[in-house]
N, C-alpha and C positions, 0 to 999 in steps of 0.2 A: 663285097654286098658293104654295102652303107645303114646307118646305125631310123637313118631318117626312112632309107623302107619298111624298116620292121618298126616305126614308129607309126609307120600308116598302113600297117596290119592290125594294129594295136587299135587306131583310130575306128577304122572300120570295124573291128570287133564290139569296141566298146559304145559304140552305132546301134551295133545289133544290137549290145545283147541290152542296148535302154529301151526299145521296143518290144522288151521280152522273147526275144528269140531265146532259141530251148538249142544247148547243145555244141555251146563257138567253140571252134579250137581255130587253131591257128598255126597248119601246117607248113616246113621250109623245106619249100622244093629247089631250091636254088643248084644244086648239084644234081637234078634229077631231069629237067626237061628247061630249054631257054627261053620257051611261054611264061611264064615269070619269077620269081624269087621266093613269093609266100601266098598261099591260096587259104581265105580264111571263108571255114566253110560254118551253116547255122541253116536252123530249120525256124518256119512259125506254123502252127497250128491247122492252119486258114488259110490262104487267095488273098483277102482281103491283110491279116496279118503281115504274110511274105511280103507282099506290094508295102506297107509302112516297114517294114523292118530296107526293105531293097531301098523307099524315099532314103527314108531316114541318114543314110554310109549315103548315098548321095550328098546328104544338104551338108552333113556334117565337115565330108571330106571337101567339099565348092569351099561350105565357110574355111579352110587352111588353106585355098587355093590348090588345089590337087584336085584336078579336072576328068570328070569319068569320061573315057574314048572310047568307052561304045557301052552297049545295056544290049541283052537278050531277054525274051520270055516276062518282060513284064504283065501282057495281055493277060496271059495263060494264067500269069501268077505260080502256076505249080515248080521250075526250076526257072532263076532267073540267077543270070552271069553278068557280075558289076566289073569291068575289065579299068584295073588303073595303073596301068601295066604296069611296073613292077610285082603289084599285087594284083591278085583275083577271086571276089565277096562270089562264095554261093552260097546263093540263098533259095532252099529248098522247102518244099512243106515235106512233111515228112517220110509219106510215105513214100516219095522220090528220094528223098535221103536210099533212106531203104533197100531201095529201089538199085540204084545205082551205087551207091556205098562208097564214094571218095577215098574214103577212107582205107580201105580197101583194097582199090587199086593203088594209092599213091603209101604203098607198106611201109615202103622203100623210106619218107622226107621223116625229118625228127619233128615228135609233135613238140611248139615250141609255147601255147601254151591254150591252158581250158576255162570257159566260163561257163 
């Protein structure tokens, strides 16, 4: 796993924090799944904030020539998933984050960073 992938995860976390995302965490899942190396998970207080966080992450990574390969949930903005290949960003409304509790589902993952 390259340092570049971790830098992408940190850049995504920082972009989320710039839009006042709450409880931003990076989980290292590279030994647990083939879908990605890192999950970035964060919360917003409203649908509008969730959309703003997702937009900021896409724009900041896009400026670094890191394309978003897919995005889901932008219209409803309850749980937005942004796929950057080895890094997957999950932006939740707080209620959905508590319900789905990805941190519990991926409890074996190493917590890399918490903002």
